[in-house]
Every structure is written in structure tokens, then in C-alpha cells.
C-alpha atoms as a printed R data frame, in Angstrom:
   type eleno elety resid chain resno       x       y      z
1  ATOM     1    CA   UNK     A     1 119.519  75.874 71.743
2  ATOM     2    CA   UNK     A     2 119.635  79.135 69.706
3  ATOM     3    CA   UNK     A     3 122.909  80.041 68.064
4  ATOM     4    CA   UNK     A     4 124.485  83.366 68.969
5  ATOM     5    CA   UNK     A     5 126.063  85.716 66.455
6  ATOM     6    CA   UNK     A     6 129.804  86.184 66.621
7  ATOM     7    CA   UNK     A     7 130.128  89.993 66.514
8  ATOM     8    CA   UNK     A     8 133.900  89.808 66.796
9  ATOM     9    CA   UNK     A     9 134.217  88.417 63.258
10 ATOM    10    CA   UNK     A    10 135.186  91.067 60.689
11 ATOM    11    CA   UNK     A    11 132.531  92.155 58.219
12 ATOM    12    CA   UNK     A    12 133.116  91.017 54.644
13 ATOM    13    CA   UNK     A    13 134.868  93.552 52.451
14 ATOM    14    CA   UNK     A    14 132.685  94.715 49.546
15 ATOM    15    CA   UNK     A    15 133.856  93.618 46.130
16 ATOM    16    CA   UNK     A    16 135.982  96.151 44.300
17 ATOM    17    CA   UNK     A    17 134.556  97.698 41.166
18 ATOM    18    CA   UNK     A    18 136.178  96.355 38.018
19 ATOM    19    CA   UNK     A    19 138.383  99.086 36.584
20 ATOM    20    CA   UNK     A    20 137.826 100.304 33.025
21 ATOM    21    CA   UNK     A    21 140.019 102.893 31.307
22 ATOM    22    CA   UNK     A    22 139.856 105.345 28.450
23 ATOM    23    CA   UNK     A    23 143.188 106.173 26.831
24 ATOM    24    CA   UNK     A    24 143.611 109.235 24.656
25 ATOM    25    CA   UNK     A    25 145.175 112.648 24.344
26 ATOM    26    CA   UNK     A    26 144.327 115.813 26.218
27 ATOM    27    CA   UNK     A    27 143.621 119.076 24.391
28 ATOM    28    CA   UNK     A    28 147.294 119.929 25.054
29 ATOM    29    CA   UNK     A    29 148.512 116.703 23.404
30 ATOM    30    CA   UNK     A    30 149.458 114.749 26.554
31 ATOM    31    CA   UNK     A    31 148.613 111.039 26.674
32 ATOM    32    CA   UNK     A    32 146.152 110.169 29.443
33 ATOM    33    CA   UNK     A    33 144.769 106.976 30.942
34 ATOM    34    CA   UNK     A    34 141.550 107.800 32.814
35 ATOM    35    CA   UNK     A    35 139.559 105.298 34.862
36 ATOM    36    CA   UNK     A    36 135.885 105.605 33.912
37 ATOM    37    CA   UNK     A    37 134.653 105.805 37.543
38 ATOM    38    CA   UNK     A    38 137.155 108.544 38.387
39 ATOM    39    CA   UNK     A    39 139.141 106.285 40.718
40 ATOM    40    CA   UNK     A    40 142.575 106.789 39.155
41 ATOM    41    CA   UNK     A    41 144.433 107.876 36.074
42 ATOM    42    CA   UNK     A    42 147.630 109.465 34.890
43 ATOM    43    CA   UNK     A    43 149.588 111.489 32.351
44 ATOM    44    CA   UNK     A    44 152.088 109.602 30.177
45 ATOM    45    CA   UNK     A    45 154.840 110.402 27.686
46 ATOM    46    CA   UNK     A    46 153.568 108.027 25.027
47 ATOM    47    CA   UNK     A    47 150.423 106.234 23.946
48 ATOM    48    CA   UNK     A    48 152.175 102.942 24.617
49 ATOM    49    CA   UNK     A    49 152.978 103.953 28.219
50 ATOM    50    CA   UNK     A    50 149.335 104.926 28.827
51 ATOM    51    CA   UNK     A    51 148.069 101.642 27.350
52 ATOM    52    CA   UNK     A    52 150.594  99.598 29.353
53 ATOM    53    CA   UNK     A    53 149.511 101.280 32.604
54 ATOM    54    CA   UNK     A    54 145.792 100.845 31.880
55 ATOM    55    CA   UNK     A    55 146.247  97.192 30.908
56 ATOM    56    CA   UNK     A    56 148.204  96.467 34.094
57 ATOM    57    CA   UNK     A    57 145.598  98.215 36.290
58 ATOM    58    CA   UNK     A    58 142.742  96.201 34.753
59 ATOM    59    CA   UNK     A    59 144.509  92.859 35.002
60 ATOM    60    CA   UNK     A    60 144.608  92.782 31.195
61 ATOM    61    CA   UNK     A    61 140.879  92.024 31.040
62 ATOM    62    CA   UNK     A    62 139.518  91.996 27.483
63 ATOM    63    CA   UNK     A    63 137.583  95.174 26.607
64 ATOM    64    CA   UNK     A    64 138.646  96.947 29.836
65 ATOM    65    CA   UNK     A    65 140.740  99.543 27.964
66 ATOM    66    CA   UNK     A    66 139.307 101.653 25.147
67 ATOM    67    CA   UNK     A    67 140.751 104.424 23.014
68 ATOM    68    CA   UNK     A    68 138.929 107.740 23.338
69 ATOM    69    CA   UNK     A    69 137.496 109.384 20.217
70 ATOM    70    CA   UNK     A    70 137.541 112.876 21.769
71 ATOM    71    CA   UNK     A    71 140.109 114.744 23.894
72 ATOM    72    CA   UNK     A    72 140.308 113.603 27.536
73 ATOM    73    CA   UNK     A    73 140.853 115.570 30.747
74 ATOM    74    CA   UNK     A    74 141.844 114.583 34.263
75 ATOM    75    CA   UNK     A    75 139.275 115.843 36.741
76 ATOM    76    CA   UNK     A    76 140.480 116.579 40.292
């Protein structure tokens, strides 16, 4: 007997992209943490605050947070 498909079962949720961040200063001197896919980011008072946020968002994965060598900008 052929098996029928259960269409009432929810579809699997696609895996979330792993987050990666760049941390650096804007041209105005503000500290930024910017997710490389443009998914999130923020402005912080200190470098340490930006690094702490980025590390927490990435689950403290090794190599997920890098320091920028050029000024950063948040893009709307």
C-alpha cells in the first residue's frame, strides 16, 4: 500500500547563517560592530563593548569576530 504524505507537518526551518562581525571605528570615531551579511550591528561607547557584543552574538566562535583595518559604516 502506498504511503501518503502528511501535509500537516511543519516544513523544516532553514539553518541560520553563522554570524560573523567586523569591529572597528567609524570615520567619526564611534566604535561599531557590523555583521558581515548586514543582518545586525550597533554603535558602542568602547572597543571592549563592541567586541563583547560581537562575541556574544556569534556564540564566541573562534575567528567569527575580526578587527577592521579601515573605517566602518552602518548601512541602513
